[in-house]
C-alpha positions in Angstrom: 25.2 -2.5 23.8 25.5 -5.5 21.1 27.8 -5.3 18.3 24.7 -5.3 16.1 22.8 -2.7 17.8 26.2 -0.4 17.5 27.0 -1.5 13.8 22.7 -0.4 12.7 23.0 2.4 14.9 26.0 4.2 13.0 24.7 3.0 10.1 21.4 4.6 10.4 22.9 7.4 11.1 25.4 7.4 8.4 22.6 6.8 5.9 20.5 10.0 7.1 24.2 12.1 6.5 24.1 10.8 2.8 20.1 10.6 1.9 18.9 14.1 3.1 22.4 16.4 2.9 24.2 14.5 -0.4 24.0 17.7 -2.3 25.8 19.8 0.3 28.8 17.4 1.2 31.8 17.9 -1.2 33.2 14.9 -2.8 35.8 13.8 -0.7 33.5 14.1 2.4 30.9 12.0 0.5 32.9 9.3 -1.1 34.2 8.3 2.5 30.6 8.2 4.1 29.8 5.8 1.0 32.5 3.9 1.7 32.3 4.1 5.5 28.4 2.7 4.7 29.3 -0.4 2.4 31.5 -1.3 5.0 29.5 -1.6 7.8 26.4 -3.2 6.0 28.7 -6.0 4.7 30.5 -6.4 8.3 26.5 -6.2 9.8 25.9 -9.3 6.9 28.8 -11.0 8.5 27.2 -10.4 12.0 24.1 -11.8 11.2 25.4 -14.7 9.7 27.4 -15.9 12.7 26.1 -18.9 14.5 26.1 -19.1 18.5 28.8 -20.4 19.0 31.1 -18.6 16.8 29.3 -15.3 18.9 30.5 -17.1 21.7 33.9 -17.8 21.3 34.3 -14.1 19.7 32.3 -12.3 22.5 35.9 -10.3 23.7 36.1 -9.3 20.0 32.7 -8.5 19.3 32.6 -6.2 22.4 35.1 -4.1 21.8 34.1 -3.5 18.4 30.6 -2.4 20.2 33.2 -0.1 22.6 34.9 1.4 19.9 31.8 2.5 17.8 30.2 4.1 20.8 33.2 5.7 21.5 33.5 6.9 18.1 29.7 7.7 18.0 30.6 9.9 21.1 33.5 11.4 19.5 32.7 12.9 16.3 29.1 13.6 16.8 27.4 11.4 14.9 24.5 10.8 17.6 23.1 14.4 16.5 23.6 14.1 12.8 26.0 17.4 13.4 27.0 17.5 9.4 28.9 20.3 9.9 31.6 17.7 11.4 32.1 16.8 7.8 33.1 19.7 6.0 35.6 21.5 8.2 39.2 21.2 7.4 41.5 19.3 10.3 37.9 17.8 11.5 37.7 16.3 8.0 40.9 14.7 8.4 40.2 13.4 12.1 36.8 11.8 10.9 38.4 10.4 7.8 41.4 8.5 9.7 38.6 7.3 12.1 36.6 6.1 9.5 39.4 3.7 8.1 40.6 2.7 11.3 37.6 1.5 12.6 36.7 -0.4 8.9 40.3 -2.1 9.2 39.3 -3.2 13.3 36.4 -4.9 11.6 38.5 -6.7 8.5 40.2 -7.7 11.9 37.6 -9.1 13.5 36.3 -10.8 10.6 39.8 -12.2 10.0 40.0 -13.4 13.5 36.7 -15.7 12.9 38.1 -17.3 10.3 41.8 -17.9 11.9 39.5 -19.9 14.6 37.0 -22.2 12.2 40.8 -23.5 10.7 42.1 -24.4 14.1 38.7 -25.1 14.8 39.4 -29.2 14.5 42.6 -28.0 16.5 40.8 -27.2 19.6 42.8 -23.7 20.0 41.4 -21.5 22.6 40.7 -17.9 20.9 42.8 -15.1 22.4 41.2 -11.8 22.9 44.0 -10.4 20.2 41.1 -8.5 18.2 40.5 -6.0 20.9 41.7 -2.8 19.4 41.4 0.3 20.1 40.0 3.1 17.6 43.0 6.3 18.1 46.3 3.5 17.8 48.1 5.1 15.2 45.6 7.0 13.0 48.0 8.5 10.9 49.7 5.2 9.6 46.2 3.5 9.6 44.7 6.3 6.7 48.1 5.8 5.1 47.3 2.6 4.2 44.3 4.0 1.9 41.0 2.3 1.5 42.4 0.2 -1.9 44.1 -2.1 0.9 40.7 -2.5 2.7 38.8 -3.5 -0.3 41.6 -5.8 -1.2 41.2 -7.3 2.2 37.5 -7.4 1.6 38.0 -9.7 -1.7 40.5 -11.8 0.4 37.9 -12.4 2.8 35.0 -13.3 0.7 37.0 -15.4 -1.0 38.2 -17.6 2.2 34.4 -17.7 3.0 33.4 -19.4 -0.4 36.9 -21.8 0.1 34.9 -22.4 3.6 31.6 -23.0 2.4 33.0 -25.4 -0.2 35.0 -27.2 2.6 31.8 -27.5 4.8 30.1 -29.3 1.7 32.9 -31.8 2.0 32.6 -32.1 5.4 36.0 -31.0 6.6 34.5 -29.8 10.3 34.4 -32.3 12.9 30.9 -31.7 13.4 27.5 -29.6 11.9 27.5 -27.6 14.7 30.9 -26.2 13.8 29.0 -24.2 10.5 29.6 -20.8 9.2 26.4 -19.9 8.6 23.1 -20.3 10.1 20.7 -21.2 7.5 17.3 -19.1 7.6 14.1 -20.6 7.3 12.7 -17.7 5.3 13.1 -17.1 1.4 12.6 -13.3 0.2 11.7 -10.7 2.1 15.2 -10.0 3.2 14.0 -5.8 2.9 11.3 -6.2 5.4 12.9 -8.6 7.9 15.8 -6.1 8.1 13.2 -3.1 8.3 11.4 -5.0 11.5 14.5 -6.2 13.5 16.0 -2.6 13.1 12.9 -1.0 14.5 12.8 -3.2 17.5 16.3 -2.9 18.0 17.3 0.8 17.9 16.5 3.4 20.1 13.5 5.4 18.6 11.5 5.2 21.6 12.5 4.3 25.1 8.1 4.1 25.4 7.2 0.9 24.9 6.0 0.6 21.3 3.7 -2.3 19.7 4.3 -3.2 16.2 1.5 -5.1 13.8 2.8 -7.0 11.6 0.2 -7.3 9.1 -1.2 -9.0 5.7 -3.3 -11.4 4.0 -3.7 -15.1 4.9 -0.4 -17.2 4.1 1.6 -13.8 2.6 3.9 -15.2 5.7 3.4 -13.0 8.3 4.3 -15.9 11.0 7.4 -16.8 9.4 8.7 -13.4 9.0 7.8 -12.4 13.1 9.3 -15.9 13.9 12.7 -15.6 12.2 13.2 -11.9 13.7 12.3 -14.1 17.4 14.5 -16.7 16.8 17.4 -14.0 15.6 20.5 -14.0 17.4 21.1 -10.2 18.1 17.3 -10.0 18.8 17.5 -12.8 21.8 21.2 -10.9 22.5 19.4 -7.3 22.6 16.4 -8.0 25.1 16.5 -10.1 28.6 13.7 -11.9 28.1 10.7 -12.7 25.4 7.5 -14.9 25.0 6.2 -16.5 21.5 2.5 -17.0 22.2 0.2 -18.0 19.6 -3.7 -16.2 20.0 -5.5 -17.2 17.3 -8.8 -18.1 17.6 -9.2 -22.0 17.3 -11.4 -22.6 14.7 -11.8 -26.7 15.1 -13.1 -26.2 18.8 -15.1 -23.3 18.2 -13.6 -20.9 20.7 -11.1 -18.2 21.3 -8.2 -18.1 23.4 -8.6 -16.4 26.4 -6.7 -13.4 27.7 -6.1 -15.4 30.8 -4.7 -18.6 28.5 -2.8 -15.8 26.7 -0.8 -14.4 30.8 -0.1 -17.9 31.7 1.7 -18.8 28.5 4.1 -15.7 28.5 4.5 -16.6 32.5 5.6 -20.0 31.6 8.3 -18.6 28.9 9.4 -15.0 31.3 9.1 -16.3 34.8 7.8 -19.9 35.0 8.5 -19.8 39.3 6.0 -16.9 38.9 3.5 -19.0 36.8 3.5 -21.8 39.5 3.0 -19.2 42.3 -0.5 -18.2 40.8 -1.7 -21.0 39.1 -5.1 -22.0 40.3 -5.6 -17.8 41.2 -7.7 -15.3 39.8 -6.8 -13.9 36.4 -6.0 -10.5 37.8 -3.4 -12.0 40.2 -2.0 -13.8 37.0 -2.0 -10.2 35.5 -0.2 -8.7 38.2 2.6 -11.7 38.5 3.2 -11.0 34.2 3.5 -7.0 35.3 6.2 -8.0 38.1 8.2 -10.3 36.7 8.6 -7.9 33.2 9.4 -5.1 35.1 12.7 -3.5 34.8 13.4 -5.8 32.3 13.5 -5.0 28.3 11.3 -7.7 26.9 9.7 -8.7 23.9 6.5 -10.3 23.2 5.0 -11.4 20.1 1.3 -12.6 20.1 0.9 -14.4 16.8 -2.4 -14.9 14.5 -4.8 -12.4 16.8 -8.0 -11.9 15.7 -10.2 -10.9 18.5 -10.3 -6.7 18.9 -10.6 -7.2 22.5 -6.6 -8.0 22.3 -6.5 -3.9 22.5 -7.3 -4.1 26.3 -4.9 -6.6 27.0 -2.1 -5.0 25.4 -2.6 -1.8 27.2 -3.3 -3.4 30.4 -0.8 -6.3 30.7 2.6 -5.3 29.8 4.1 -2.8 31.8 6.4 0.2 30.4 9.8 0.2 31.6 11.1 3.2 29.7 13.9 0.8 28.3 12.9 0.1 24.4 10.3 -2.8 25.3 8.7 -4.2 22.3 5.3 -6.1 21.6 4.7 -7.6 18.4 1.2 -8.8 16.9 0.2 -10.5 13.8 -2.5 -9.9 12.5 -5.0 -10.5 9.3 -6.9 -7.4 10.6 -5.2 -4.1 10.2 -7.6 -2.3 12.3 -6.1 -4.1 15.8 -3.3 -1.9 15.9 -5.0 1.1 16.6 -6.1 -0.2 19.6 -3.1 0.5 21.2 -1.5 3.7 21.8 1.9 3.9 20.4 2.1 1.2 16.7 3.4 0.5 14.0 2.0 -1.3 11.0 4.4 -3.5 8.9 2.4 -4.7 6.1 4.0 -7.7 4.3 4.8 -7.5 1.1 3.8 -9.8 -1.6 7.0 -11.7 -3.2 8.8 -11.2 -6.2 9.6 -12.9 -8.9 13.2 -14.0 -8.1 11.9 -14.7 -4.7 9.4 -17.1 -6.3 11.0 -18.7 -8.2 13.9 -19.2 -5.2 11.4 -20.7 -3.1 9.4 -22.7 -5.3 13.3 -24.2 -6.4 14.2 -24.9 -2.7 11.0 -26.3 -2.2 10.3 -28.7 -4.8 14.2 -29.6 -5.2 15.3 -30.2 -1.9 18.7 -30.0 -1.3 19.8 -30.3 -5.2 19.9 -27.8 -7.6 17.0 -27.7 -10.4 17.8 -29.3 -13.9 18.9 -26.5 -16.2 15.7 -27.7 -18.2 13.3 -26.6 -16.1 13.9 -23.4 -15.0 12.4 -21.2 -17.8 9.4 -23.5 -17.1 9.8 -23.1 -13.5 10.3 -19.7 -13.2 6.5 -19.1 -15.3 5.6 -21.5 -12.6 6.3 -19.5 -9.6 5.0 -16.3 -11.4 1.7 -17.6 -11.9 1.1 -18.1 -7.8 1.0 -13.9 -8.2 4.2 -13.7 -5.1 2.0 -15.4 -2.4 4.5 -17.8 -0.3 1.6 -20.1 0.6 0.5 -20.8 -2.8 4.2 -21.4 -3.9 4.4 -24.1 -1.3 1.4 -25.6 -1.8 2.1 -26.0 -6.1 6.0 -26.8 -4.6 4.1 -29.8 -2.9 2.0 -30.7 -5.6 4.6 -30.3 -8.3 7.1 -32.8 -6.9 4.8 -35.6 -7.6 4.0 -34.9 -11.3 6.4 -36.2 -14.1 8.8 -33.4 -15.4 7.1 -33.9 -18.6 3.8 -32.2 -17.4 5.5 -28.8 -16.4 4.7 -27.3 -19.4 1.2 -27.4 -18.7 1.2 -26.1 -15.5 3.0 -23.6 -16.6 1.3 -22.9 -19.8 -2.7 -23.9 -19.4 -4.9 -21.1 -17.8 -7.0 -23.0 -15.1 -4.7 -26.5 -14.9 -5.6 -29.1 -12.5 -3.1 -28.7 -10.6 -3.3 -25.1 -9.5 -7.1 -25.8 -9.0 -6.4 -28.6 -6.3 -3.5 -26.1 -4.8 -6.3 -23.0 -4.7 -8.8 -25.9 -2.9 -6.1 -26.6 -0.3 -5.7 -23.1 0.3 -9.2 -22.0 0.6 -9.2 -24.0 4.3 -6.4 -22.0 5.5 -8.8 -18.8 3.9 -11.8 -19.4 5.3 -11.4 -18.4 8.5 -10.9 -14.4 7.7 -14.1 -15.1 5.1 -16.2 -16.4 7.8 -15.5 -13.8 9.8 -17.6 -11.4 7.7 -20.9 -10.1 8.1 -23.4 -11.7 5.9 -24.2 -8.5 3.6 -20.0 -8.2 3.7 -19.9 -11.5 2.5 -21.9 -11.0 -0.6 -20.3 -7.6 -1.4 -16.8 -9.3 -1.4 -17.7 -12.4 -3.4 -19.2 -10.2 -6.0 -15.4 -9.0 -6.8 -15.0 -12.5 -7.9 -17.4 -11.6 -10.6 -15.0 -9.6 -12.2 -11.9 -10.8 -14.4 -8.9 -12.0 -12.6 -6.3 -9.3 -11.8 -9.2 -6.9 -13.0 -8.5 -3.0 -11.7 -12.3 -2.5 -10.3 -12.9 1.5 -9.8 -13.5 2.1 -6.3 -17.2 4.4 -7.3 -18.1 1.2 -10.4 -17.6 -1.4 -7.4 -19.8 0.5 -4.9 -22.4 1.7 -7.0 -23.1 -2.1 -8.5 -22.9 -3.0 -5.0 -25.7 -0.7 -4.3 -27.5 -1.8 -7.1 -28.0 -5.6 -6.2 -28.8 -4.1 -2.7 -26.0 -5.5 -0.4 -25.0 -2.7 1.1 -26.7 -2.5 4.3 -28.5 0.8 5.0 -29.0 -0.1 8.3 -25.1 -0.2 9.2 -24.8 3.4 10.3 -26.9 6.5 9.9 -25.4 7.7 6.8 -25.9 7.3 3.1 -25.6 4.1 1.1 -22.8 5.6 -0.8 -21.0 5.7 2.8 -22.1 2.0 3.7 -20.5 0.8 1.0 -17.4 2.9 1.6 -17.1 1.3 4.7 -17.8 -2.2 4.3 -14.9 -1.9 1.1 -12.7 -0.7 4.1 -13.9 -2.9 5.8 -12.8 -5.9 3.5 -9.3 -3.9 2.7 -8.1 -3.8 6.8 -9.5 -7.7 6.5 -6.2 -8.2 4.1 -8.9 -9.4 1.4 -9.1 -7.6 -1.1 -5.7 -5.4 -3.2 -5.6 -2.3 -3.5 -3.8 -1.5 -6.8 -4.1 2.4 -6.6 -4.4 4.8 -4.1 -5.6 8.7 -4.5 -2.7 11.0 -3.5 -3.4 11.4 -0.2 -4.0 7.5 0.5 -1.7 8.3 4.1 -4.3 10.8 5.8 -6.0 8.8 8.7 -9.4 9.0 8.2 -12.3 6.9 7.2 -11.3 6.2 3.5 -8.3 4.0 3.1 -8.6 6.2 -0.3 -9.0 3.8 -2.8 -9.2 4.1 -6.3 -8.9 1.3 -8.2 -9.1 -2.5 -6.3 -9.2 -6.3 -7.0 -9.0 -9.6 -5.8 -5.1 -11.8 -5.4 -5.4 -15.2 -7.7 -6.6 -17.1 -4.6 -9.1 -14.7 -3.5 -10.3 -14.7 -6.7 -10.8 -19.0 -7.3 -12.3 -18.7 -4.0 -14.9 -16.3 -4.4 -15.8 -17.7 -7.5 -16.1 -21.8 -5.8 -18.3 -19.7 -2.6 -20.3 -18.3 -5.4 -21.4 -21.2 -7.3 -21.9 -22.9 -3.9 -24.3 -19.7 -2.9 -25.7 -19.7 -6.3 -24.8 -16.3 -6.3 -23.4 -15.9 -9.9 -22.5 -17.7 -12.9 -18.8 -16.9 -15.1 -19.0 -17.3 -19.1 -15.5 -17.1 -19.9 -15.4 -19.8 -22.9 -17.4 -21.5 -24.7 -18.9 -25.0 -23.6 -21.3 -25.9 -25.9 -22.4 -28.9 -23.8 -22.9 -27.5 -20.4 -23.7 -24.1 -21.6 -27.4 -25.0 -20.8 -26.7 -26.4 -17.5 -24.5 -23.8 -16.1 -26.6 -20.9 -16.7 -29.7 -22.8 -15.6 -31.2 -21.0 -12.8 -28.8 -18.0 -12.3 -30.0 -14.5 -11.6 -26.5 -12.8 -12.7 -23.9 -13.3 -15.3 -20.7 -12.4 -15.4 -19.1 -12.6 -19.4 -15.4 -12.5 -19.3 -15.0 -12.8 -22.9 -17.9 -10.2 -24.5 -17.5 -12.2 -27.6 -19.3 -15.3 -26.8 -22.4 -13.0 -27.0 -21.9 -13.3 -30.8 -21.8 -16.9 -30.8 -25.5 -17.9 -32.1 -25.7 -20.6 -29.4 -24.6 -19.0 -26.3 -27.2 -16.0 -27.1 -30.0 -18.0 -27.7 -28.9 -20.1 -24.4 -28.9 -16.9 -22.5 -32.6 -15.2 -24.0 -34.1 -18.5 -23.7 -32.8 -20.2 -20.0 -32.5 -17.0 -18.4 -35.4 -15.0 -19.8 -37.1 -15.4 -15.9 -34.3 -15.5 -13.6 -31.5 -12.8 -14.9 -31.4 -9.5 -12.9 -27.7 -8.6 -13.4 -25.6 -8.9 -17.2 -22.2 -8.3 -16.7 -20.5 -7.7 -19.9 -16.7 -7.6 -18.1 -14.5 -8.9 -20.9 -11.9 -7.1 -22.6 -12.9 -3.8 -24.5 -14.6 -4.9 -28.0 -14.5 -1.6 -30.3 -16.9 -3.6 -32.7 -20.2 -4.2 -31.6 -21.5 -7.5 -30.1 -25.2 -8.4 -29.9 -26.4 -7.5 -25.9 -29.2 -9.9 -24.7 -32.0 -7.3 -24.5 -34.5 -10.3 -24.4 -34.0 -10.6 -20.7 -36.6 -8.7 -19.3 -36.4 -9.2 -15.5 -32.5 -7.2 -16.2 -32.0 -4.9 -13.2 -28.4 -4.1 -13.8 -26.7 -3.9 -16.8 -23.0 -3.1 -17.0 -21.9 -3.4 -21.2 -19.5 0.0 -20.9 -16.4 -2.9 -22.2 -19.0 -3.0 -25.5 -19.6 -0.2 -28.1 -22.7 0.5 -29.5 -22.5 2.6 -32.8 -26.1 4.2 -31.9 -27.8 4.6 -28.3 -29.5 0.7 -28.7 -33.1 1.5 -28.1 -34.1 -1.9 -27.5 -32.5 -1.3 -24.0 -36.0 0.8 -23.5 -37.7 -2.5 -23.1 -36.1 -3.2 -19.6 -38.2 -1.0 -17.6 -37.2 -2.7 -14.3 -33.3 -1.5 -15.2 -31.8 0.2 -11.9 -28.3 0.4 -13.4 -27.3 1.0 -16.9 -24.0 1.4 -17.7 -22.7 1.6 -21.5 -20.5 2.9 -24.3 -22.3 5.2 -27.0 -21.4 8.2 -29.1 -24.8 8.5 -29.9 -27.5 10.8 -28.5 -30.0 9.9 -25.9 -33.8 9.8 -27.2 -36.4 10.8 -25.1 -38.0 8.0 -24.4 -35.0 6.7 -22.0 -37.3 8.4 -19.1 -39.0 5.1 -20.0 -36.7 3.8 -17.5 -38.2 5.2 -14.1 -36.5 2.8 -12.1 -33.3 3.5 -13.5 -30.9 4.7 -10.4 -27.6 4.6 -12.3 -27.2 6.1 -16.0 -23.2 6.2 -17.3 -22.3 6.4 -20.8 -19.1 7.0 -21.8 -18.2 8.2 -25.5 -15.9 5.5 -28.0 -12.9 7.8 -28.0 -13.3 11.8 -28.8 -14.9 11.8 -32.3 -17.3 14.7 -32.3 -16.2 17.6 -33.5 -14.1 20.3 -31.3 -16.8 22.6 -29.3 -19.5 20.4 -30.3 -22.0 20.4 -27.2 -25.2 18.1 -26.4 -27.8 18.2 -24.3 -29.6 15.4 -22.4 -33.4 15.4 -23.9 -35.8 17.1 -21.4 -37.3 13.9 -20.3 -34.5 13.5 -18.4 -35.8 15.8 -15.3 -38.5 12.6 -15.3 -36.2 10.2 -14.0 -37.0 11.0 -10.3 -34.9 8.2 -9.0 -31.9 9.0 -10.7 -29.1 9.5 -8.2 -25.9 8.7 -10.5 -25.4 10.5 -13.8 -22.3 10.4 -15.1 -22.5 11.2 -19.5 -19.4 12.9 -20.9 -19.8 15.5 -23.2 -23.6 16.3 -22.1 -25.6 19.0 -20.3 -28.7 18.8 -18.5 -31.1 20.7 -20.4 -32.4 24.4 -19.2 -35.7 23.6 -19.9 -38.9 23.1 -17.5 -39.2 24.0 -13.7 -39.0 19.8 -12.8 -36.1 19.1 -10.4 -34.0 16.0 -9.4 -34.1 15.4 -5.3 -33.0 12.1 -5.7 -29.4 13.1 -7.8 -25.9 13.2 -5.6 -23.5 12.6 -8.0 -23.3 14.4 -11.3 -20.1 13.8 -13.5 -17.9 15.1 -16.5 -20.8 17.8 -17.8 -19.8 21.3 -19.0 -20.7 24.8 -17.2 -23.9 25.1 -19.0 -25.2 22.7 -16.7 -24.3 25.0 -13.7 -26.9 27.2 -15.2 -29.9 24.6 -13.9 -28.0 23.3 -10.7 -30.2 24.7 -8.7 -32.5 21.7 -9.7 -30.4 19.4 -8.4 -30.5 20.8 -4.4 -28.9 17.7 -3.0 -25.8 17.1 -5.0 -23.0 16.2 -3.2 -20.2 15.3 -6.1 -20.1 17.4 -9.2 -18.1 16.4 -12.0 -17.4 19.3 -14.6 -15.2 19.0 -17.7 -14.6 21.8 -20.6 -12.9 21.8 -23.7 -12.5 25.3 -25.3 -13.9 26.1 -28.4 -11.8 27.3 -31.0 -10.4 30.7 -30.6 -12.6 31.2 -27.6 -12.5 35.1 -26.9 -14.5 35.4 -23.7 -15.4 33.5 -21.0 -17.7 30.3 -20.6 -20.7 30.5 -19.2 -19.9 31.5 -15.3 -21.2 28.7 -12.6 -21.3 31.1 -9.6 -24.3 28.7 -9.0 -22.4 26.6 -7.3 -22.9 28.1 -4.4 -26.5 27.2 -4.4 -25.1 23.6 -3.7 -25.4 23.6 0.3 -24.6 19.8 0.3 -21.9 19.9 -2.4 -18.9 18.1 -1.0 -16.6 17.1 -3.7 -15.9 19.5 -6.7 -13.7 18.6 -9.6 -13.4 21.2 -12.5 -11.1 20.3 -15.3 -9.7 22.5 -18.9 -9.0 19.3 -21.1 -7.1 22.4 -24.0 -6.4 25.2 -22.1 -4.8 28.2 -24.0 -2.8 30.9 -22.1 -0.9 33.8 -23.6 2.9 34.1 -22.7 2.9 36.2 -19.3 -0.6 37.2 -19.4 -3.0 35.9 -16.5 -5.9 35.7 -17.7 -8.8 33.0 -16.8 -11.1 31.6 -19.3 -13.6 31.3 -16.4 -15.3 33.8 -13.9 -14.3 32.9 -10.2 -17.0 31.2 -8.5 -18.3 31.1 -5.4 -17.8 27.9 -3.3 -20.1 26.3 -1.2 -19.5 26.2 2.5 -19.9 22.4 2.6 -17.2 21.7 0.0 -14.6 18.5 1.7 -13.1 18.2 -1.5 -11.8 20.6 -4.1 -10.0 19.7 -8.1 -8.8 22.4 -10.3 -7.0 22.2 -13.1 -6.4 25.0 -16.0 -8.0 27.6 -15.1 -5.7 30.0 -15.2 -6.6 32.0 -12.2 -4.6 34.9 -10.5 -3.3 33.8 -6.9 -5.0 36.7 -5.5 -8.5 34.6 -6.2 -7.5 32.3 -3.4 -8.2 34.0 -0.4 -11.7 32.7 -1.4 -11.0 28.9 -1.4 -8.9 29.9 1.4 -12.2 31.0 3.6 -13.6 27.4 3.2 -14.3 25.6 6.5 -14.6 22.2 5.8 -12.2 22.4 2.9 -9.6 19.3 3.4 -8.2 18.3 0.1 -7.3 21.1 -2.7 -5.2 19.4 -6.0 -4.3 22.5 -8.3 -3.1 21.2 -11.5 -1.8 22.5 -14.6 -1.9 26.0 -14.2 -4.9 26.3 -12.2 -3.6 29.4 -11.0 -1.0 31.3 -12.5 1.5 34.3 -10.9 5.2 34.1 -9.9 3.9 34.2 -6.0 1.5 32.9 -3.6 1.3 33.9 -0.3 -1.7 32.5 2.2 -3.1 34.8 4.6 -2.9 34.5 8.7 -5.6 31.9 9.4 -5.9 30.7 6.2 -7.2 27.0 4.7 -8.1 26.3 8.6 -9.1 22.7 7.8 -7.1 21.8 5.2 -5.6 18.4 5.4 -3.8 17.7 2.0 -2.7 20.2 -1.0 -1.1 18.9 -4.0 0.1 21.6 -6.3 1.5 20.0 -9.7 2.5 21.7 -13.1 2.1 25.1 -11.8 4.0 28.2 -13.2 4.7 29.0 -9.2 8.3 31.0 -8.1 7.5 31.5 -4.4 5.2 29.7 -1.9 4.9 31.2 1.6 2.7 31.0 3.9 1.9 33.3 7.1 1.5 32.3 11.0 -2.0 30.2 11.3 -2.6 29.0 8.2 -2.4 25.7 7.4 -2.8 24.5 10.9 -4.2 21.0 10.2 -2.5 20.0 7.0 -0.7 16.4 7.2 0.5 16.3 3.7 1.9 18.4 1.3 3.2 17.6 -2.3 4.6 19.6 -5.1 5.5 18.2 -8.5 6.5 19.6 -11.7 7.0 23.4 -10.5 10.3 24.1 -12.3 10.2 27.4 -11.7 10.1 27.5 -7.7 12.6 28.5 -6.1 11.6 29.8 -2.5 10.1 27.3 -0.7 9.7 27.8 3.2 8.2 24.7 5.5 8.3 26.0 8.6 4.3 26.8 10.9 3.3 23.1 9.6 1.9 21.9 13.4 0.2 18.9 12.2 2.6 17.8 9.1 3.5 14.5 8.2 4.5 14.1 5.2 6.1 16.3 2.3 7.2 15.4 -1.2 9.0 17.0 -3.6 9.2 16.0 -7.5 10.9 17.3 -10.3 11.5 21.2 -9.4 14.1 23.7 -9.1 17.5 22.6 -8.3 17.5 25.6 -5.8 14.3 24.4 -4.2 15.4 20.9 -3.7 19.1 22.3 -2.1 16.7 24.5 0.2 15.0 21.8 1.5 18.3 19.5 1.9 20.3 22.6 4.0 17.3 23.0 6.0 16.6 19.2 6.4 17.4 19.1 10.1 15.4 22.0 10.7 12.5 20.2 9.2 13.1 17.0 11.2 9.5 17.1 12.7 8.7 16.6 9.6 8.0 12.3 9.4 8.6 11.8 5.6 10.3 14.3 3.6 10.8 13.6 0.2 12.7 15.4 -2.2 14.0 14.0 -5.7 14.1 14.1 -9.6 12.0 11.5 -11.6 
């Protein structure tokens, strides 16, 4: 095995011991392991810096290190993570001596390398004097102590920097003798190391497919190329091939699987390619299999677009059971799922320091940045939002302008240099956009109507899409809401949007990528705004320009206000009402929240969508009742709704947020009785209000009802098709009786999601007395979120029997009592469980329960002492945060027993 593989493998084993059982290790053992880990990492970095010439000259020494580590692993049992060897008396001393011996050997190899560099100009042939055995004079080695190794390390580092200085003075006879191979990639060192170790370490012997995924310009190809050309990778794999499999946009065609096969054969077996040239695609594919048979190979398919690559991956590469790997880079995340065994590496954006490093290196090639430009340069780099393509493009433009202009580039919101850069980048982004269906294109561009870096709630975005009639109702045999979610998921899987917040169970493998809020990267935001102008989709007003406003808004159907104060300017207000009176269909006030009222253009009589959540109204704006074509209405107001609200008979979405919570505690308001006449309502969200219990009409179209109190439950039989219900309860002062029960929930046979929260629960110490009678839940329920209810755990059996329940969230003493014991076969379909801020002491479950559970999260349960994680056949991830030290100790003590859990995290915040 190669020396990098040996060191990386040993590092992996040691880090697992430190990470999972650190509380069990006595201090000497822990310090020794941490010291060993540090020294191994240092040596690994040293090996990575060696060029091919140095590796060849030191091959005997490096192979000696590799053999020694192999013998060490066999002797001391790290292969099996046998943690007992660390704490047993005599064995402990053996391991300590062995560790220091091995560290000493690593130092000697490094010393040999630098000696060779000094003798390089004398053409001294290296000897094999650094090949040592692990067990030579262990006692003497140990007695020399740890400090001597640290001193040696410092000397080596000092010598290295001296060599670097000499290197710049051209002391060496030729450039081939340079110590370090300069990396072409800036940043992403953590992901580079992650992918490299994933490829080399023996996670599995069977063939594994890796997808390096991310948005255009994020550095997927650079990362893959850096790894493919890495010397350690080349040493480990017997053969390899790099093929660009992308869509050829200029020629208007895709690369065929036959062309890809020919490219791979040309690199792994050129003679075989000559034999089959002119043959059929099947013959070439079979020849490729023969050429790869028995070899450990690495194949990289760069810039993959076509879904048919899945079939190609499955059929073209033999599984030699020797750790062969196939890597593809793509903007399309879902392509990886076509392979039977895949790992997805989601390439991240650069952080601030990495962004500045890249910008500096590209602008000041071979020279240092002048000190007076450092601060302003960092601000410019930060404006690129971590995208390497933007940074490189800006750097190229920046290098051509005078330094005196840098401050303007850094401070002006829309400097022409960035506009020019975005225009250039659009050519790279365009293929991602052009692959979308026309209906999804509109959904995507519409996101540009929101302000830059705006965190858009998923539900708000999908509701607006539906109201704008962008969502294709023929997409699947589902509701428009489901189709909207599918389109949002598609944008996420195509690397077109940024997910700012995810729901706590985002790792569940399902249709929904579990987006909570999302938005656009600055490059895509500029792209969407440019395309929207070209297609006349919407117009954004974000600053006042008296001369241009009339021409800009003429003929526009959608206006997006990014600065709501503009509406207070008479010229702007009058221009919109006069010029757009007959054309405007959407008015979106997305600017920063205004706590003081600004006028809204209610004179746009054909308006169908009005989103003014970020504008406060003191009372209900009666002018809105003139907009009889409205389908979507959202605003902020503390006043009551008038009976004439029913004049808006086409309204489908009604959302009213309060301006702070200024009503008296316990005050309740009913919606006007006329609300029952609004037959087209689909989504109703009005905090602090309830449906009136008057009349006998129903709302057949209503599927979402949010932020009402339990009083609305009395009329749930009149909304029979409800799918999502949110109940928010504020207890009355000194309430001594249960509030209205909500047994009527069981009548909602189509209900899929229920959230019930008491915002100000009051519990008596040591007394389990719920404030609400326990409800009867509908069997259709899939997601249940309870908080502050104070139910005893015995009531949980009713929830455990729900056949379709997939997600259960219990927060802030939703249930109370010291012990929760799940009965046999309970929660047959539950996939995710969150327990947070609960006074639980013991949690255990019988055999056969939680059979489908994939994710378990327990947070802030400070009394929890006993938690057994056995009998969870489908578990993928367990996270325990800020619980009792006894719980953390127990889980860590049984870490090996729980090794089947893919992600086990125990931590304190």
